[in-house]
C-alpha positions in Angstrom: -13.8 -15.4 -5.8 -12.5 -14.5 -2.0 -9.5 -17.0 -1.7 -8.5 -15.5 -5.3 -8.8 -11.7 -4.3 -7.1 -12.1 -0.6 -5.1 -14.7 -1.0 -3.5 -15.4 -4.7 -4.0 -11.8 -5.9 -2.0 -10.4 -3.1 1.2 -12.8 -3.6 0.6 -12.4 -7.7 1.2 -8.5 -7.2 4.1 -8.5 -4.6 5.9 -10.8 -6.4 5.8 -8.5 -9.7 6.4 -6.2 -7.0 9.4 -8.0 -6.3 10.8 -9.0 -9.6 10.0 -6.0 -11.2 12.3 -3.8 -9.3 15.1 -6.0 -9.6 14.8 -6.3 -13.6 14.0 -2.6 -13.9 17.2 -1.8 -11.7 19.2 -4.4 -13.9 18.1 -3.3 -17.6 16.8 0.5 -17.2 18.9 2.3 -15.0 19.0 5.3 -16.7 15.1 5.4 -16.6 14.7 4.7 -12.7 13.9 8.5 -12.3 10.8 10.7 -11.8 11.7 12.9 -14.8 12.1 15.9 -12.8 9.9 18.9 -14.9 10.7 21.5 -12.4 12.4 23.4 -15.1 8.9 23.9 -17.1 7.2 25.1 -13.8 8.3 26.0 -10.5 5.0 27.7 -8.6 2.4 24.6 -8.2 5.4 21.9 -8.0 6.8 24.0 -4.7 3.7 23.8 -3.1 1.7 20.6 -4.4 4.8 18.2 -4.2 5.9 19.2 -0.6 2.0 18.7 0.3 1.8 15.0 -1.5 4.7 13.7 -0.2 4.5 15.0 3.2 1.0 13.7 3.3 2.1 10.6 1.9 4.4 9.6 5.0 1.1 10.1 7.0 -0.6 8.2 5.3 2.0 5.2 5.3 2.9 5.8 8.9 -0.8 5.4 9.9 -1.3 2.6 7.8 1.9 1.0 9.3 0.8 1.3 13.1 -2.8 0.1 12.2 -2.0 -2.8 9.7 1.5 -3.9 11.4 0.7 -2.9 15.3 -1.5 -5.7 16.7 -4.2 -4.8 19.0 -2.8 -6.2 21.8 0.2 -3.8 21.6 -1.8 -0.7 22.5 -3.8 -2.6 24.9 -0.4 -3.2 26.5 0.4 0.3 26.8 -3.0 1.5 28.1 -4.8 3.4 25.2 -8.4 2.7 24.5 -9.8 1.4 21.2 -11.4 4.9 21.7 -8.4 7.1 22.1 -6.6 5.0 19.5 -9.4 5.5 17.0 -9.7 9.2 17.1 -6.2 9.5 17.0 -6.7 7.4 13.8 -9.2 9.2 12.6 -7.8 12.8 13.0 -4.3 11.9 11.6 -5.7 10.0 8.8 -8.0 13.0 7.4 -5.3 15.6 8.0 -2.5 13.3 6.3 -5.3 12.7 3.7 -5.9 16.1 3.0 -2.6 17.3 2.3 -2.3 14.0 0.3 -5.4 14.9 -2.0 -4.5 18.9 -2.5 -0.8 17.9 -3.0 -2.4 14.9 -6.0 -4.7 17.6 -7.4 -2.2 20.6 -7.4 0.5 18.3 -9.3 -1.9 16.5 -11.9 -3.8 20.1 -12.5 0.2 21.3 -13.2 1.2 18.0 -15.2 -2.4 18.6 -17.6 -2.1 22.4 -18.0 1.6 22.9 -18.5 1.8 22.3 -22.2 5.9 20.9 -21.9 5.0 19.2 -18.4 2.1 17.3 -20.3 3.8 16.3 -23.2 6.4 14.4 -21.3 3.7 12.4 -20.0 3.6 8.7 -20.6 0.5 6.6 -20.8 2.0 4.5 -17.5 2.2 8.3 -15.7 -1.6 8.8 -16.2 -2.4 4.8 -15.2 -0.9 5.2 -12.6 -2.1 8.5 -11.3 -5.6 7.1 -11.9 -5.1 4.2 -9.7 -3.0 6.3 -7.0 -5.3 8.3 -6.7 -8.3 5.9 -6.4 -6.5 4.2 -3.5 -6.5 7.3 -1.6 -10.1 8.4 -2.1 -11.2 5.0 -0.9 -8.7 5.3 2.1 -10.5 8.4 3.1 -14.4 7.6 2.2 -13.0 4.3 4.6 -11.9 6.6 7.5 -14.8 8.9 7.3 -17.5 5.5 6.8 -16.1 3.8 9.6 -14.8 6.4 12.1 -17.6 9.3 11.2 -20.4 8.4 10.0 -20.6 4.8 11.1 -20.6 1.6 9.1 -24.0 -0.5 9.8 -24.8 1.9 12.7 -22.1 1.3 14.7 -17.7 2.2 14.6 -16.0 -0.9 11.9 -13.0 -1.4 13.4 -10.4 -2.9 10.8 -8.0 -3.8 13.7 -9.5 -7.1 14.0 -9.9 -8.3 10.4 -8.0 -6.4 7.8 -5.1 -5.9 10.1 -4.9 -9.3 10.9 -5.5 -11.0 7.3 -2.6 -8.3 6.4 -0.2 -9.1 8.4 -1.7 -13.1 7.5 -0.3 -12.5 3.9 3.8 -11.9 5.3 3.3 -15.1 7.9 2.1 -16.9 4.9 -1.3 -17.6 6.4 -3.5 -14.9 5.3 -7.6 -15.3 6.3 -9.5 -14.5 3.0 -12.7 -15.5 5.5 -11.3 -11.9 7.8 -11.7 -9.9 4.3 -14.6 -11.5 2.9 -16.8 -10.3 6.0 -14.8 -6.6 6.2 -17.4 -3.8 4.0 -16.9 -3.2 0.3 -15.0 0.0 0.7 -12.0 -1.7 2.7 -12.3 -4.3 0.3 -11.7 -2.3 -3.0 -9.2 -0.8 -1.0 -6.7 -3.5 -0.2 -7.3 -4.6 -4.0 -6.4 -1.4 -5.8 -3.4 -0.7 -3.2 -1.6 -4.4 -4.1 -2.7 -3.7 -8.0 -0.6 -0.5 -7.2 2.4 -2.4 -5.8 2.0 -4.4 -9.0 2.1 -1.6 -11.3 5.0 0.3 -9.2 8.1 -1.2 -10.8 7.0 0.4 -13.8 6.0 4.1 -13.4 8.3 7.0 -11.4 7.5 5.8 -8.6 10.5 3.8 -8.6 12.6 6.9 -7.4 11.0 6.1 -3.9 13.9 3.4 -3.6 16.3 6.1 -4.8 16.7 8.4 -1.5 19.6 10.2 -1.2 21.1 9.0 1.7 24.8 9.8 1.0 23.7 13.3 1.5 23.6 12.6 5.1 26.7 11.3 6.0 29.1 13.5 3.0 31.5 16.1 3.9 30.2 19.8 2.9 31.2 21.6 -0.3 32.5 24.8 -0.2 32.1 27.0 -3.0 33.9 30.5 -3.5 34.1 32.4 -6.1 36.5 34.2 -7.8 36.7 37.3 -6.4 36.7 35.6 -3.0 40.0 33.9 -4.6 41.5 37.1 -5.5 40.9 38.5 -2.4 42.4 36.2 -0.5 44.9 36.5 -2.6 44.3 32.9 -4.5 44.7 34.4 -8.0 46.9 35.8 -10.1 44.4 38.6 -11.6 40.9 40.2 -11.3 38.1 39.2 -12.9 37.2 40.9 -15.9 33.2 42.2 -16.8 32.0 40.6 -19.7 32.6 37.5 -21.7 36.2 36.7 -22.6 37.9 36.1 -25.6 39.2 32.8 -26.1 42.6 32.2 -26.6 44.4 30.6 -29.6 46.5 27.2 -28.6 49.9 27.5 -30.6 51.6 25.8 -29.4 50.0 22.6 -31.9 48.4 20.3 -28.8 44.8 20.2 -27.6 
């Protein structure tokens, strides 16, 4: 069972993640969107969305450092294990609180605003449920290992979970490392990989559609008609109200 959960299942989920995104982009380009609902309600959205997205950036950044950065690197930089865990605990709790608060606001908005709820699909509900599970398990693991202690001592995921995770990309994952980890970490890892498998078939694909072109494109300057007239760029002054459409009598459209 450990071999299936911590060796076979991660590769299955990653394969679905890669092939699923390829399939989605090839056959559903018009569906590659978040299906924005800002038109229906923007008060909760303008607070919940930044909290969630900036919180997630902190969560992802913390996981990148904690899972991909070997312990020997921080030791070489003179960062003690206690100092590392202290920063990880404080930063993780702040990012987690932001993420949970934003997610609760977005889910509440989606459930209480009728047009937004009508546009919610079954896949959206499954995605929110699984995403919330992953986030809550992560917060619990942070509190349980860094604050309350597991087995009377602080659990070091950097010597168990992190080497196992890196081993997946090396092609040598060690299931025994995760078998010795607390149940909360095991469930968090399994739920996270299941989320990766679900990812290509949800609105989460918008993560790979960041508008990077905005960083390099030239500025677009907008000028009103009144400004054109003031500069002598127009031949008539704007008329108030609606204008009657002119009839084309030339016989052309």
